[in-house]
N, C-alpha and C positions, 0 to 999 in steps of 0.2 A: 408634471411629466406627462410624456405623451403615452396614450392608450395603444397598446399593441395586442392584436389576439391573435395566438396562433393554433393552428389546426389541434384536432382532439388526440392527434399522435402522440404528444408532446406531453400528455395527462398522464403520469404513473399514479395516479390515486384511485383507478377502479378498486383497490384494495381498501381503500380509506383506513378505518380505527386498528386493523389489524396490522398494516403495512408500519402504521407511526409505532404500534406496539411492539412489534419484533426489532425495526430498526433503535427504540430507545432503550431497549433492553440489550443489544448487542452494543452500541454506540456510546453510552455513558461509561460501562465498565471499560471498554476500550479506552475511552479518553481517559481515564480514572490512571488505568496500567500505564498508558504511556507518558501521562502527566508525572509517575511517580519516576519514572526512568529518566525525564526532562531535571525534576527537580534534585535528583541524586547527583546527576552529571553536572548542573550548574553549582550545585555546592561544593562538589571537588573541584570543580573549574576555579571559583572564588580562591578555596583553600592554597591549591597547587599551583595557582596562575598559569596553568597550562592543562591540555588535555591530549592524551596518546590518540592514536589515530582511530582504534577500536572505538572508543569514546565519542569521538567525534562523527563517526558515522551513525552511534545509536543516538546520539544527541539531535542530528539532522531527522534521521527515520522516525524518532518520538515526536518531534515538532510536526514534522508532515503528516503524521497519523492522526493526530489529535485534529489539526484543521481538516482533514480529509474526511472524519468522522462527524465534525461540527458542520461543515458544507452540505456532509450529505443529511444528516438529520434535518439541517436547518429547510433544505426542500421538501422531503417529507413532511415533515410540520406545517410548512405554510400550503402544500399541495391538498392536505387533508382538512386543514381547520380553516386556512385563508386562501383558498384556490383562485379567486378572482385578482389577488396582488400581484400573481403570474403573469397576469397579462399586463402589467404596468411595465411599459417601457424603461429600464434595461434591465428590471430583474434578474429575469428568467435566465437571459443571455449570461448576464453577472455572475449567476451562482453555478451555473454549469461549465463556465469557464474557470473559474476557482476551483471548482468540484474536481475539473478534470486535469488541472495543475498540482492538485495536490496528490491526484490519484496517481497521476503520472511519476511525480516524484516520488512517493511511496515505493513504486513498483523498481523505478531505477536505485534508488538507495537501497533497497532489497539486496537487488541483485550485487550492488558493489561490496555490501556486508560478504556475500556469500563469496566473491570471488576474492576478498581481503582477506577473510580466512582460510581460503584455499592456498593461496600464495604465501602467509603466514605461516601456516602449519605445514601443508603437506613438503616433503622432501623427495625431490627430484634433482639428478645430476645433469640436466639439461643446462646450458650456458645462458639462453634465453631467460630459463625460470629463475634462476640463481641472480641473474640481472635486475629482473623484478622485484626477487624478494629483497634485494639490498635498495632496490628503490622505490619501493612500495609506500612508505612513509611520507617521503615528497610527494608522490602522485596523489594521496588520497584527497588533499586540498583542492587539487585541480579535477579530480574525479566530481568530486562532491560539487563544484562549482559548476563543471559541465553537465552533471543531471540535474541542476535548478534552472539553469540556463534553457537546456532542451526542453524540461517541462513545461517552463514560463513560454515557450515559443508555441508548445500545443495547446496549453490555455488559451494563448490568445487568439490561434488559428479556430481554435472553439467556439469563443467567444465571437469572432466575426462571423462565423459561418450559420450560427444560429440567428444574429443578430441581421445579417442582410437576407437570410431566406425566410424572416419571420416579416420583418418589415417591409419586404418587397410586394407583400400580399396582404394587405392590411382590409381590405374590402371585398368581404364575402356575401354577394345578394342572393345566393342561390344554390343548393347542393351540387351543381354542375362545375361551377366556378370555385367552390371550396376543394372538388376533387383534384381539377387542375393544380389549383395551388398547392396541394398535398404533392402531386407528381414532380412538381416542379421545387418543391423542398427538397424531397428525397434525393433528388439529382446532386443538389448542393451538398450532399452527406457522402456520396459514393468517394470522393479524394481522401475526405477526412475519414472516412471506415478504413481505406486502405493503409492510410498513415498510421492510424491507432493500431491495426492488426500488426504492422510491420513495427512500432515499439515495442506491442505485447511481446513478438516472436522473438525480437532482439535481446530483450531483458531474461526472457525465458531459458534461449539458449546460453546466456552468460551462467543462469542459477544451474541450469543442467552439466555445464562441462565443467564447472567449479565444484559442484559437489561429487560428480562422477571421479573427478581428478583426487579430490580430497578424501572419500572415502575408500579409493582404492590404495592411496599411500597410508593412511592409516591401517586399512587391514593388511598391508604388507609389512607394516612396523610391527601391529601386533603378532602377526604370524612367525616372524624372526623372534621376536622375544619368546614365544612358547616354544619354537625349535630347539633355541638355545639354552633354555631354562634358565633366562635371564630374568632377574625380579628388577624389573627397572618401576620406579616409582611413578614415571608417567604413564604406568600402564591405564590405571583408573582413567585417568585425564582423556586418554584417548580415547577408551569406551564412551566416556562421557561426550567427547567431542562428534562422535560417529553417531551416536543416538540424537544428539541435537542436530547435525546436518540432514541425517535423514528424516527426522520430523519435520524440516523445513523444508526439504524436497517435496516430500510427499504434501503438506501443506500448500505449497507453491504450485505444484501441479494442479491439485484441485482447484486452487485460485483462478488459476490460468484457464482451465478449462472452463470456468464459469463466465470468465470474461470474455471466451469466445461466443458463447451461447450467447450473452447479453448483445454482442454485435449482430449475432445471427438474425435473433428474436427481437430487436430493437424498436422494427418498425410494427409489431404485434404488440401493443402495450397492454393488451387485456390477456397474455401468455401468462399460463403457469409457470413454465421454462424461466420467463424473464424475472416472475416475482420469486423464484426459489434461488435463481443466480445474485438477486438481488439482496438476498436472505445471507447467502455465505459470503459474498462480497465483505458485507460488513461484520462477520464473526471474524473472519482474517485476521485483521492488523492487531485486534485484542488477545486471539489466541497465542499468535506469535509473538507478539511482543512479551508474554508471561512466559513462555519458551526461552526467550531471549533474558528474562531475568532469572530464570532459574538453572541456566546454564552459566551465569555469571556469577562468579564466587561472591565480589562485591556489591552485586545490586542483590543477590540471594540473600545474603548477610543482614544487609540493611533490612529488607523486608520482613526476615524472621524478627529482627531485632524491633520493628515497629508493631508487627503482629504480637509478641509477646506483651509490650506496654500497653496494648490496648486491651489484651486479654486481662492483665493485672488490674488494670482500671476497673473493667469491667466486673470482676472478681470481688474487688473493694465495695462495689456498691451492692 
């Protein structure tokens, strides 16, 4: 393979073992949590020969998060232990392109999940909303396919941009040439940063509107039941859904804020803000997936059954 030496701004290993330790602590539990979701849904798929729309979204979300955390941890591991491997073309562009693909897929499938919950649970009399409620199950496969294809385009663009920027500037004989090459490489990323910011903003807007509409619908339904003194069995389910959506909205907002900070401070690879943003982003997939498990009766029941079996085996020892 051809040797390719990128500028130092691509090196995020300034924190070395600390970055690797934090990423390992966050990535591996996150991968296990999402692997649990994928395994349970795949077993149900084999048994029932089909999956409902919610399960399809959760399955794709779990898969994208597993690979997102996997490539992210791989990049930190190679950067901290074998940094010179990133100078072999095309390892660095390939890792970054794959990371961008699964990260974008994670964000958009999360937005699809929030939008699906809003359309499926919320109760509005608008004709367009009623039409969406009727057609949403048929639309889900196309939405997921569109999310994957759009994420694939982003991943390819990231790969091509980094590949061209790096391999266009292979020979650095003095600090002045290195500085000029760094400026040229930065210019390659302006369009990519704009597109990335647009993707983040679009997915965040979907989450905002879905969460606000759903919370408003659930709160209105809860208020009607309280004022009319009706005892509805779905009252607890509505309150549980409100807590789940609210927690997801707060977590997604925090993750979005740190994603934007990552874009802003991406050129300053020694920034403490960049390191903090990097750490928060890797905690989000595992924590949110755990909330999804606890808010899903089927997944929660399976998890409790597994934990009880493990506990009984440990007690027998």
